[in-house]
Structure formats: C-alpha cells, structure tokens
C-alpha positions in Angstrom: 0.0 0.0 0.0 1.4 3.4 -0.9 0.8 6.7 0.8 -1.8 7.9 -1.7 -3.9 4.8 -1.1 -3.6 5.2 2.6 -5.2 8.7 2.4 -8.5 7.3 1.1 -9.0 4.7 3.8 -12.0 5.6 5.8 -11.2 4.4 9.3 -7.7 3.1 8.7 -6.0 5.6 11.0 -3.7 3.0 12.7 -2.5 1.9 9.3 -2.1 5.5 8.1 -0.2 6.5 11.3 2.2 3.5 10.8 2.8 4.5 7.2 3.5 8.1 8.1 6.0 7.2 10.8 7.8 4.3 9.1 7.3 4.7 5.4 5.8 7.9 4.1 8.2 10.5 5.5 10.2 12.2 2.7 13.8 11.1 2.6 16.1 14.0 3.4 19.5 14.2 1.9 22.4 14.9 4.2 23.5 18.5 3.9 27.0 19.4 2.6 29.3 19.6 5.6 31.0 22.8 6.9 34.7 22.3 6.8 35.8 25.6 8.4 34.4 25.1 12.0 38.0 24.4 13.0 39.4 27.6 11.5 40.5 30.0 14.2 40.2 33.8 14.4 43.2 34.9 16.5 43.8 38.4 17.8 47.3 39.8 16.9 49.7 40.9 19.5 51.7 44.1 19.3 54.7 42.3 17.7 52.6 40.9 14.9 50.7 44.2 14.4 54.1 45.8 13.9 55.1 43.1 11.4 52.0 43.9 9.4 52.7 47.6 9.7 56.2 47.1 8.4 54.9 45.3 5.3 52.4 48.1 4.6 55.2 50.7 5.0 57.3 48.7 2.5 54.5 48.8 0.0 54.1 52.5 0.5 57.7 53.7 0.7 59.3 51.4 -1.9 56.3 51.0 -4.2 58.4 51.4 -7.4 60.5 48.4 -6.6 58.3 46.0 -4.7 56.6 44.6 -7.7 59.7 44.1 -9.8 61.4 40.7 -10.3 64.8 42.1 -11.4 66.7 45.1 -10.1 69.6 47.2 -11.4 72.2 48.4 -9.0 70.6 51.8 -8.9 67.2 50.3 -8.1 68.7 48.3 -5.3 70.3 51.5 -3.9 66.9 53.2 -4.1 65.2 50.3 -2.2 67.8 50.4 0.5 67.6 54.2 0.8 63.8 54.2 1.2 63.6 51.1 3.5 64.5 53.1 6.6 60.9 53.4 7.9 59.8 49.8 7.3 63.0 48.4 8.7 62.6 50.6 11.8 59.1 49.2 12.3 60.4 45.7 11.8 63.2 46.4 14.4 60.5 47.5 16.9 58.6 44.3 16.3 61.7 42.2 16.9 62.4 44.0 20.1 59.8 41.8 21.8 57.9 38.6 21.3 55.9 38.0 18.1 52.9 35.6 17.9 51.7 35.0 14.4 48.0 35.8 14.1 47.2 33.2 11.4 44.1 33.5 9.4 43.4 30.8 6.7 42.6 32.1 3.2 40.8 30.5 0.3 42.9 29.4 -2.7 44.1 32.2 -4.9 43.8 34.9 -2.3 46.6 37.4 -2.2 47.9 37.1 1.4 48.2 40.4 3.2 51.7 41.4 4.1 53.5 38.6 2.2 54.8 40.8 -0.6 56.1 43.4 1.8 57.8 40.8 4.0 59.4 39.2 1.1 60.8 42.4 -0.2 62.0 43.5 3.2 63.9 40.2 3.3 65.4 41.0 -0.1 66.5 44.5 1.1 68.2 42.9 4.2 70.1 40.5 1.9 71.3 43.5 -0.2 72.3 45.4 3.0 74.4 42.3 4.1 76.1 42.3 0.7 76.8 46.1 0.7 78.1 46.0 4.3 80.4 43.1 3.6 81.7 44.9 0.5 82.4 48.0 2.7 84.0 45.7 5.3 81.5 46.9 7.8 80.9 43.5 9.4 78.9 44.9 12.3 76.3 46.3 10.0 76.3 43.0 8.0 75.7 41.1 11.2 72.8 43.4 12.2 71.1 43.0 8.8 71.7 39.2 8.8 70.2 38.7 12.3 67.1 40.8 11.4 66.5 38.5 8.4 67.2 35.4 10.5 64.7 36.5 13.2 62.0 36.6 10.5 62.2 32.8 10.3 60.7 32.0 13.7 58.3 34.9 13.6 56.8 33.8 10.3 56.9 30.1 11.2 53.9 30.6 13.4 51.7 30.7 10.3 51.1 27.8 7.9 53.6 26.1 5.6 53.7 28.9 3.1 54.4 31.5 5.8 57.0 29.3 7.5 58.6 28.7 4.1 58.8 32.4 3.4 60.5 33.1 6.8 63.2 30.4 6.1 63.7 31.6 2.6 64.4 35.2 3.9 66.8 33.9 6.5 68.7 31.6 4.1 69.0 34.3 1.4 70.6 36.7 3.8 72.8 33.9 5.2 74.4 33.2 1.8 76.5 36.4 1.6 77.1 36.4 5.3 78.5 32.9 5.4 80.8 33.6 2.5 82.5 36.3 4.6 82.8 34.3 7.9 86.6 34.0 7.5 86.9 37.8 7.5 84.5 38.4 10.4 85.9 39.9 13.7 85.5 37.5 16.6 83.1 40.0 18.3 80.7 39.8 15.4 81.0 36.1 15.1 80.3 35.7 18.8 77.3 38.1 18.6 75.9 36.2 15.6 76.3 32.8 17.3 74.7 33.9 20.5 71.8 35.6 18.8 71.2 32.6 16.5 70.9 30.3 19.5 68.2 32.6 20.9 66.4 32.7 17.5 66.4 28.9 17.3 65.1 28.7 20.9 62.2 30.9 20.0 61.1 28.8 17.0 57.4 27.8 17.4 56.7 24.1 17.8 56.1 22.4 14.4 52.7 21.4 15.6 51.5 25.0 15.5 52.6 25.3 11.8 51.1 22.0 10.9 47.7 22.7 12.5 47.6 26.1 10.7 48.3 24.2 7.5 45.3 21.9 8.3 43.2 25.1 8.6 44.4 26.1 5.1 43.4 22.7 3.8 39.9 23.1 5.4 39.5 26.5 3.8 40.5 25.1 0.4 38.0 22.2 0.8 35.2 24.6 1.7 36.0 26.8 -1.2 36.0 24.0 -3.7 32.8 22.6 -2.2 31.2 26.1 -2.5 32.3 26.4 -6.2 31.1 22.8 -6.9 27.7 23.4 -5.5 27.4 26.6 -7.5 28.6 24.7 -10.6 31.5 27.1 -11.1 34.2 24.7 -12.3 36.0 27.5 -14.3 36.8 29.2 -11.0 38.3 25.9 -9.6 40.4 25.5 -12.8 41.5 29.1 -12.8 42.6 29.1 -9.2 44.1 25.7 -8.8 45.6 25.2 -12.3 45.1 22.8 -15.2 46.5 19.8 -13.2 43.1 19.5 -11.4 41.3 18.8 -14.7 40.9 15.1 -14.0 39.3 16.0 -10.6 37.0 18.5 -12.4 35.9 15.8 -14.8 35.2 13.5 -11.9 33.2 16.2 -10.1 31.1 16.9 -13.2 30.2 13.3 -13.4 29.4 13.3 -9.6 26.7 15.9 -10.3 24.6 13.2 -11.8 24.8 11.1 -8.6 22.7 11.4 -5.5 23.5 14.1 -3.0 24.7 11.5 -0.5 27.5 10.5 -2.8 28.5 14.1 -3.4 28.5 14.7 0.4 30.6 11.6 0.9 33.2 12.9 -1.6 33.7 16.1 0.3 33.7 14.3 3.7 36.3 12.1 2.3 38.5 15.1 1.5 38.2 16.1 5.1 39.2 12.7 6.3 42.2 12.7 3.9 43.3 16.1 5.3 43.1 14.7 8.8 45.2 11.7 7.8 47.7 14.0 6.2 47.9 16.1 9.3 48.4 13.0 11.4 51.2 11.8 9.2 52.9 15.2 9.3 52.6 15.4 13.1 54.1 12.0 13.5 57.0 12.9 11.2 57.6 16.2 13.1 57.6 14.4 16.5 60.6 12.2 15.4 63.9 13.2 16.9 66.6 14.5 14.6 
C-alpha cells in the first residue's frame, strides 16, 4: 500500500499512522558539511601588528621596486635608501615577542603582508652584501640577524608563511656565510649567541602544521562552494590545469545522488586529517 492509497482509507488511522511514521516520510539528503568550523580567528599581539605595519610601510615607501622581479644596482640602492621606515618598524617588532595571528585564506587569495615581508627580506640581503663589500661587518651582522629573526616569527603561520621566513633567512645567510673567515671575533660571537636565541624561539612544528590543516579546510570549503554553484571554471583558474581530472570527476558526480556528493567532500576532510596525522608523526621524530 502506498501513501496515496492510505489517504483514502475511511477508518484506517492506525495503518495511516504507521505508514507516516515508518514509510511515508520524505527522505532528506544529508547537507553538505561545513569544513571551516576548526578555523581560528586569533587576535594579533603588538609584535605581529608591527610586522603587518612594516609590510604596509614597504608597499608605500618602496612601491616602485616591490613589484619588480629584477633590479639594477641603482634600483637596489633606491630600495635600501627608502627602506628606513619599514625596517625601523620591523626592528621595533623584533624587540619583543611575536605571535603570528594566522588566518586561513581561500585558494588564490593574495595574502596580506607577504609581498612586503618578502621584499624586506630582499632588502636585508642587499644590506648584508653592501656592508660586507664595505668591510662593515657589524652592519652586515645586524642585517643578517634581522633576516634570521623573521624565520621563527613567520613560522607561526602555515607552511607557506614558514617557508617564506626560512627563505628570507637563508637568502641573507648566503653572503654572510661567504664572509665568515673575514669576520671579527666579536661579530661572530654576537651572531652565534643571537642565532641560538632565535632557534630557541622557534614555534613548535605542531603550530605550523595545525595552521596548515586550517588552510586545507578553507580550500576544501572553497572547492565545495564552487562545486555546489557549478563554477568549475573558478576551480580550474585558481588551482591550475593539473586539477582537470578531478574536475571531470566532479562533473560526473553531479549526476549522482546528494549523499554520494557529500561523501566525496567528507572524504577530502578525512584525507586532510590523515595527512595532518602523518605530518605530526613525522615532526615528532627526533633528529
């Protein structure tokens, strides 16, 4: 007996009630999950606020050079000359503790401050080179240590932020290391002592990895939103042509029931959790 038949039964209320409770209710598909419940909204401390301010000052004061990918000697000199204010702000930030206020971003989002930080690191590298050429090893040490301090301060973000911090430190270290045999003992001692402090201040790898998991969550949510809107072009444009096989799969998935579609995105979340677990396990191993 179907539901339509049950409606015409005269006194068949017990039968009708049973059908309503056990067989006539409309099947409700599971909703698409929210993947960003785990994403945090931290409040920046003074040190991080100053880091952001230094990046903004770089964009303002050295605007002609920040967007370039190659620089003439004159353009390098210009950048160094006009870096005084942003480097002064960065020096203020590094005078105390810095806790990275990480905020996960969807794929393709231009991250605030990254361009300014990267260029400040480049300026510090140039300052190391110029100071060594002038045999001013004290200034070379100052610039190198400022760049090195950016490594732990940016490592409190996700993998991309941490990678940028280490890139800045390593780029400034190259010209510095090449001049170690010329360094006065006082500068070598100062660099060694300061580097030990910098390494001691390095955030635990778990912080970086959990922020990376938040980035994964934001990416999964963004793809899911574009998928449900049918905007596959946005996915391709943001993530690149290498995701084309996945896009083809998701197009076919549209013809499946909602439950299977939900299972697909839940599976992405489970995969991200598995990836985080593997990374945490790797990070916990002794060197």
